[in-house]
PAPA-343114 format. One record per residue (C-alpha): residue in three letters; residue number from 1; x, y, z. Coordinates in nm, 3 decimals, always signed. Layout:
("ALA",NUM,(X,Y,Z))
...
//
This chain:
("MET",1,(+2.039,+0.302,+0.693))
("THR",2,(+1.993,+0.036,+0.962))
("SER",3,(+1.962,-0.317,+0.826))
("PRO",4,(+1.636,-0.489,+0.920))
("GLU",5,(+1.584,-0.816,+1.094))
("ARG",6,(+1.380,-1.080,+0.913))
("ILE",7,(+1.089,-1.255,+1.079))
("VAL",8,(+0.795,-1.475,+0.984))
("VAL",9,(+0.454,-1.378,+1.119))
("ASP",10,(+0.203,-1.662,+1.150))
("LEU",11,(-0.147,-1.521,+1.104))
("GLY",12,(-0.310,-1.861,+1.143))
("HIS",13,(-0.452,-1.858,+0.791))
("LEU",14,(-0.126,-1.739,+0.630))
("ARG",15,(+0.245,-1.700,+0.706))
("LEU",16,(+0.402,-1.370,+0.602))
("ALA",17,(+0.773,-1.300,+0.587))
("ALA",18,(+0.856,-0.950,+0.705))
("LEU",19,(+1.134,-0.699,+0.760))
("THR",20,(+1.145,-0.533,+1.100))
("TRP",21,(+1.324,-0.238,+1.256))
("GLY",22,(+1.321,-0.102,+1.609))
("ALA",23,(+1.287,-0.221,+1.967))
("ALA",24,(+1.038,-0.498,+2.035))
("ASP",25,(+0.860,-0.296,+2.305))
("GLY",26,(+0.790,+0.007,+2.086))
("PRO",27,(+0.445,+0.092,+1.946))
("LEU",28,(+0.371,-0.115,+1.638))
("ALA",29,(+0.396,+0.041,+1.291))
("VAL",30,(+0.280,-0.192,+1.013))
("CYS",31,(+0.394,-0.086,+0.664))
("LEU",32,(+0.230,-0.240,+0.355))
("HIS",33,(+0.380,-0.227,+0.006))
("GLY",34,(+0.211,-0.224,-0.333))
("PHE",35,(+0.280,-0.330,-0.694))
("PRO",36,(+0.531,-0.373,-0.841))
("ASP",37,(+0.725,-0.366,-0.519))
("SER",38,(+0.824,-0.549,-0.202))
("ALA",39,(+0.875,-0.491,+0.169))
("TRP",40,(+1.216,-0.342,+0.085))
("THR",41,(+1.032,-0.030,-0.032))
("TRP",42,(+1.036,+0.073,+0.336))
("ARG",43,(+1.417,+0.066,+0.356))
("HIS",44,(+1.425,+0.442,+0.432))
("LEU",45,(+1.108,+0.491,+0.634))
("GLY",46,(+1.153,+0.178,+0.846))
("PRO",47,(+1.477,+0.289,+1.016))
("ALA",48,(+1.344,+0.646,+1.046))
("LEU",49,(+1.032,+0.532,+1.233))
("ALA",50,(+1.243,+0.299,+1.447))
("ALA",51,(+1.452,+0.603,+1.547))
("GLU",52,(+1.125,+0.762,+1.666))
("GLY",53,(+1.065,+0.462,+1.893))
("TYR",54,(+0.838,+0.249,+1.675))
("ARG",55,(+0.861,-0.124,+1.619))
("VAL",56,(+0.828,-0.130,+1.241))
("VAL",57,(+0.706,-0.447,+1.067))
("ALA",58,(+0.693,-0.450,+0.687))
("PRO",59,(+0.551,-0.775,+0.550))
("PHE",60,(+0.584,-0.910,+0.201))
("THR",61,(+0.210,-0.920,+0.136))
("ARG",62,(+0.030,-1.239,+0.043))
("GLY",63,(+0.181,-1.415,-0.255))
("TYR",64,(+0.498,-1.205,-0.274))
("ALA",65,(+0.817,-1.403,-0.202))
("PRO",66,(+0.921,-1.506,+0.053))
("SER",67,(+0.571,-1.496,+0.208))
("GLU",68,(+0.331,-1.781,+0.147))
("ILE",69,(+0.103,-1.803,-0.151))
("PRO",70,(-0.238,-1.824,+0.020))
("ALA",71,(-0.415,-2.157,-0.008))
("ASP",72,(-0.739,-1.979,-0.100))
("HIS",73,(-0.568,-1.777,-0.381))
("ASP",74,(-0.779,-1.480,-0.277))
("TYR",75,(-0.617,-1.144,-0.354))
("HIS",76,(-0.917,-0.916,-0.313))
("VAL",77,(-0.880,-0.603,-0.097))
("ALA",78,(-1.108,-0.779,+0.153))
("ALA",79,(-0.838,-1.043,+0.206))
("LEU",80,(-0.568,-0.778,+0.235))
("THR",81,(-0.774,-0.593,+0.495))
("TYR",82,(-0.823,-0.914,+0.690))
("ASP",83,(-0.445,-0.969,+0.684))
("ALA",84,(-0.377,-0.615,+0.813))
("LEU",85,(-0.610,-0.667,+1.108))
("ALA",86,(-0.461,-1.011,+1.173))
("LEU",87,(-0.111,-0.861,+1.176))
("HIS",88,(-0.213,-0.634,+1.463))
("ARG",89,(-0.330,-0.935,+1.664))
("ALA",90,(-0.037,-1.162,+1.577))
("LEU",91,(+0.219,-0.892,+1.661))
("ASP",92,(+0.053,-0.806,+1.994))
("GLY",93,(-0.030,-0.456,+1.879))
("ASP",94,(-0.198,-0.220,+2.123))
("ASP",95,(-0.386,+0.109,+2.097))
("ARG",96,(-0.065,+0.291,+2.000))
("ALA",97,(-0.030,+0.098,+1.673))
("VAL",98,(-0.030,+0.274,+1.335))
("LEU",99,(-0.083,+0.148,+0.981))
("ILE",100,(+0.097,+0.283,+0.672))
("GLY",101,(+0.033,+0.172,+0.316))
("HIS",102,(+0.147,+0.256,-0.037))
("ASP",103,(-0.040,+0.167,-0.360))
("TRP",104,(-0.218,-0.165,-0.285))
("GLY",105,(-0.110,-0.106,+0.073))
("ALA",106,(-0.300,+0.223,+0.056))
("LEU",107,(-0.614,+0.045,-0.063))
("THR",108,(-0.572,-0.187,+0.234))
("VAL",109,(-0.542,+0.115,+0.463))
("HIS",110,(-0.868,+0.249,+0.318))
("GLY",111,(-1.036,-0.083,+0.398))
("VAL",112,(-0.914,-0.069,+0.758))
("ALA",113,(-0.989,+0.304,+0.795))
("ALA",114,(-1.354,+0.252,+0.703))
("ARG",115,(-1.401,+0.069,+1.033))
("SER",116,(-1.475,+0.281,+1.337))
("ASP",117,(-1.368,-0.013,+1.557))
("GLY",118,(-1.028,-0.064,+1.394))
("PRO",119,(-0.730,-0.142,+1.619))
("TYR",120,(-0.491,+0.114,+1.468))
("ARG",121,(-0.456,+0.457,+1.629))
("ARG",122,(-0.375,+0.644,+1.309))
("VAL",123,(-0.335,+0.554,+0.942))
("VAL",124,(-0.128,+0.685,+0.652))
("ALA",125,(-0.202,+0.616,+0.285))
("MET",126,(+0.013,+0.706,-0.014))
("ALA",127,(-0.035,+0.722,-0.392))
("VAL",128,(-0.395,+0.590,-0.411))
("PRO",129,(-0.662,+0.824,-0.266))
("PRO",130,(-0.968,+0.692,-0.080))
("ILE",131,(-1.209,+0.564,-0.344))
("ALA",132,(-1.512,+0.695,-0.153))
("ALA",133,(-1.365,+1.045,-0.153))
("LEU",134,(-1.307,+1.031,-0.528))
("ARG",135,(-1.671,+0.935,-0.576))
("SER",136,(-1.801,+1.224,-0.364))
("GLY",137,(-1.769,+1.600,-0.392))
("PRO",138,(-1.789,+1.799,-0.718))
("ALA",139,(-1.778,+1.562,-1.016))
("ALA",140,(-1.674,+1.803,-1.290))
("PRO",141,(-1.309,+1.857,-1.184))
("ARG",142,(-1.250,+1.483,-1.161))
("LEU",143,(-1.430,+1.400,-1.486))
("ARG",144,(-1.178,+1.605,-1.681))
("LEU",145,(-0.900,+1.388,-1.539))
("LEU",146,(-1.050,+1.056,-1.648))
("PRO",147,(-0.916,+1.046,-2.008))
("ARG",148,(-0.560,+1.115,-1.888))
("GLN",149,(-0.596,+0.867,-1.601))
("ALA",150,(-0.724,+0.597,-1.837))
("VAL",151,(-0.404,+0.630,-2.039))
("MET",152,(-0.193,+0.619,-1.723))
("SER",153,(-0.377,+0.308,-1.602))
("TRP",154,(-0.340,+0.101,-1.920))
("TYR",155,(-0.145,-0.166,-1.733))
("ILE",156,(-0.454,-0.257,-1.526))
("ALA",157,(-0.634,-0.378,-1.838))
("PHE",158,(-0.319,-0.555,-1.958))
("ASN",159,(-0.290,-0.739,-1.626))
("GLN",160,(-0.635,-0.892,-1.680))
("LEU",161,(-0.508,-1.098,-1.974))
("PRO",162,(-0.429,-1.466,-1.915))
("TYR",163,(-0.067,-1.588,-1.924))
("LEU",164,(+0.085,-1.297,-2.119))
("PRO",165,(+0.135,-1.062,-1.821))
("GLU",166,(+0.317,-1.335,-1.628))
("ARG",167,(+0.561,-1.371,-1.917))
("ALA",168,(+0.602,-0.995,-1.960))
("LEU",169,(+0.672,-0.888,-1.599))
("ASP",170,(+1.049,-0.884,-1.648))
("ARG",171,(+0.995,-0.597,-1.893))
("LEU",172,(+0.678,-0.448,-1.748))
("ILE",173,(+0.808,-0.387,-1.396))
("PRO",174,(+1.115,-0.182,-1.495))
("ALA",175,(+0.902,+0.008,-1.747))
("LEU",176,(+0.643,+0.103,-1.485))
("TRP",177,(+0.909,+0.225,-1.243))
("ARG",178,(+1.054,+0.446,-1.519))
("ARG",179,(+0.713,+0.584,-1.620))
("TRP",180,(+0.587,+0.654,-1.271))
("GLY",181,(+0.846,+0.900,-1.148))
("PRO",182,(+1.210,+1.005,-1.140))
("ALA",183,(+1.474,+0.758,-1.252))
("PRO",184,(+1.447,+0.466,-1.010))
("ASN",185,(+1.726,+0.318,-0.805))
("PRO",186,(+1.810,-0.017,-0.973))
("THR",187,(+1.814,-0.178,-0.629))
("ASP",188,(+1.444,-0.105,-0.584))
("VAL",189,(+1.356,-0.251,-0.924))
("ASP",190,(+1.566,-0.560,-0.850))
("ASN",191,(+1.387,-0.605,-0.516))
("ALA",192,(+1.050,-0.583,-0.689))
("LEU",193,(+1.152,-0.842,-0.948))
("ALA",194,(+1.291,-1.078,-0.682))
("ALA",195,(+0.954,-1.087,-0.504))
("VAL",196,(+0.787,-1.223,-0.819))
("ALA",197,(+1.066,-1.437,-0.961))
("THR",198,(+0.853,-1.743,-1.039))
("THR",199,(+0.534,-1.791,-1.237))
("PRO",200,(+0.321,-1.870,-0.928))
("ARG",201,(+0.448,-1.552,-0.761))
("ARG",202,(+0.370,-1.350,-1.073))
("SER",203,(+0.020,-1.492,-1.088))
("ALA",204,(-0.025,-1.396,-0.723))
("ALA",205,(+0.084,-1.034,-0.776))
("LEU",206,(-0.133,-1.005,-1.087))
("GLY",207,(-0.415,-1.166,-0.892))
("TYR",208,(-0.460,-0.841,-0.699))
("TYR",209,(-0.571,-0.675,-1.024))
("ARG",210,(-0.771,-0.970,-1.150))
("ALA",211,(-0.966,-0.985,-0.824))
("MET",212,(-1.089,-0.631,-0.888))
("LEU",213,(-1.298,-0.745,-1.187))
("ARG",214,(-1.350,-1.111,-1.102))
("PRO",215,(-1.388,-1.124,-0.723))
("ARG",216,(-1.432,-1.461,-0.558))
("ILE",217,(-1.409,-1.356,-0.196))
("ASP",218,(-1.353,-1.628,+0.062))
("ARG",219,(-1.629,-1.615,+0.323))
("ARG",220,(-1.382,-1.546,+0.604))
("TYR",221,(-1.313,-1.207,+0.439))
("ALA",222,(-1.675,-1.124,+0.356))
("ASP",223,(-1.710,-0.859,+0.628))
("HIS",224,(-1.443,-0.654,+0.451))
("ALA",225,(-1.572,-0.690,+0.095))
("THR",226,(-1.681,-0.328,+0.052))
("GLY",227,(-1.492,-0.147,+0.328))
("TRP",228,(-1.229,-0.009,+0.089))
("LEU",229,(-1.510,+0.165,-0.104))
("GLN",230,(-1.665,+0.322,+0.205))
("PRO",231,(-1.595,+0.667,+0.357))
("THR",232,(-1.295,+0.699,+0.583))
("ALA",233,(-1.389,+0.683,+0.952))
("MET",234,(-1.043,+0.755,+1.097))
("GLU",235,(-0.802,+1.045,+1.097))
("MET",236,(-0.579,+0.990,+0.795))
("LEU",237,(-0.267,+1.139,+0.645))
("TYR",238,(-0.277,+1.108,+0.268))
("LEU",239,(+0.040,+1.176,+0.066))
("HIS",240,(+0.086,+1.193,-0.311))
("GLY",241,(+0.388,+1.267,-0.530))
("VAL",242,(+0.343,+1.574,-0.751))
("ASP",243,(+0.510,+1.393,-1.044))
("ASP",244,(+0.323,+1.063,-1.002))
("GLY",245,(+0.292,+0.895,-1.342))
("CYS",246,(+0.057,+0.625,-1.212))
("MET",247,(-0.220,+0.824,-1.043))
("HIS",248,(-0.280,+1.188,-1.136))
("VAL",249,(-0.194,+1.424,-0.851))
("ASP",250,(-0.496,+1.646,-0.929))
("PHE",251,(-0.721,+1.380,-0.779))
("THR",252,(-0.604,+1.518,-0.445))
("ASP",253,(-0.764,+1.859,-0.511))
("GLY",254,(-1.014,+1.924,-0.232))
("LEU",255,(-0.946,+1.584,-0.076))
("GLU",256,(-0.879,+1.737,+0.266))
("ASN",257,(-1.242,+1.853,+0.275))
("LEU",258,(-1.367,+1.497,+0.224))
("LEU",259,(-1.172,+1.329,+0.504))
("PRO",260,(-1.255,+1.324,+0.877))
("SER",261,(-1.156,+1.612,+1.101))
("GLY",262,(-0.793,+1.585,+1.204))
("SER",263,(-0.688,+1.438,+0.869))
("ALA",264,(-0.425,+1.593,+0.642))
("VAL",265,(-0.333,+1.580,+0.273))
("GLY",266,(+0.018,+1.643,+0.144))
("ARG",267,(+0.162,+1.676,-0.204))
("VAL",268,(+0.533,+1.595,-0.217))
("ALA",269,(+0.726,+1.799,-0.474))
("GLY",270,(+0.990,+1.622,-0.679))
("ALA",271,(+0.838,+1.281,-0.607))
("GLY",272,(+0.662,+1.033,-0.832))
("HIS",273,(+0.454,+0.730,-0.744))
("PHE",274,(+0.717,+0.593,-0.503))
("LEU",275,(+0.734,+0.916,-0.304))
("HIS",276,(+0.877,+0.748,+0.006))
("LEU",277,(+1.178,+0.649,-0.208))
("ASP",278,(+1.199,+0.959,-0.428))
("GLU",279,(+1.183,+1.207,-0.139))
("PRO",280,(+1.239,+0.998,+0.174))
("GLU",281,(+1.322,+1.282,+0.411))
("GLU",282,(+1.018,+1.495,+0.326))
("THR",283,(+0.791,+1.190,+0.338))
("ARG",284,(+0.937,+1.088,+0.673))
("ARG",285,(+0.891,+1.436,+0.817))
("ARG",286,(+0.524,+1.454,+0.722))
("ILE",287,(+0.449,+1.106,+0.854))
("VAL",288,(+0.633,+1.156,+1.185))
("GLU",289,(+0.457,+1.489,+1.243))
("PHE",290,(+0.117,+1.339,+1.173))
("LEU",291,(+0.172,+1.035,+1.396))
("ALA",292,(+0.298,+1.256,+1.678))
("GLY",293,(+0.000,+1.488,+1.647))
//
């Protein structure tokens, strides 16, 4: 694995620390992590995409150390979408640029992919399907999954509580990694914990969940407030681990019929929620093939 360089990207409204791989003149590939995680989650895919000629930039998203905690304390998907578009501008991206996201990064991808005028050529989302697709199509198959999914998503309700989740993250984060897939690499869990080592950082990471139910969207992000709930307007590759303990894989059934022409859906055997870490070679192959297509 090639070690990344470390940079700071000034978006104007926010400074994000990032890991980067690849030549500076390659097409831009922005990779967005989720929870509980950090930019180091791309430690396999980043070098692999760089070997394909991409300039890979993986930011620590707003609030995660060592990036800034945003002055507006806004962690809604609208703010994350705004950041993803601002990254393209700040990094001098062109019409070859691609966007890849996992978990909360996937929700951000869905927000960007709802725009027909987006600056990214192609997008890849992992582990969280497009919300609009889940709300369309036959309801009965998905309704039967809701009781099981409610149990799997218990942590979302827990994260709404004041104070207690901040104090419990040292135990919660390792527990979620164990529940969500094959035995995790301790390095990945340590990287996730390091990104939220202080109480303000923990409140920031938990703020992503709290903004779902108590949104106070800054007006600069207002144009993106509902994009993540809208149908996908771009060709998308969606990938999901068959053994995902966070989001049930059966939500992908029929998903390919609900995405734009040219899209693809893949289920990665032997992988859990962190499929790009559990099965890095298979995940890389599918992403590279889609981006090349």
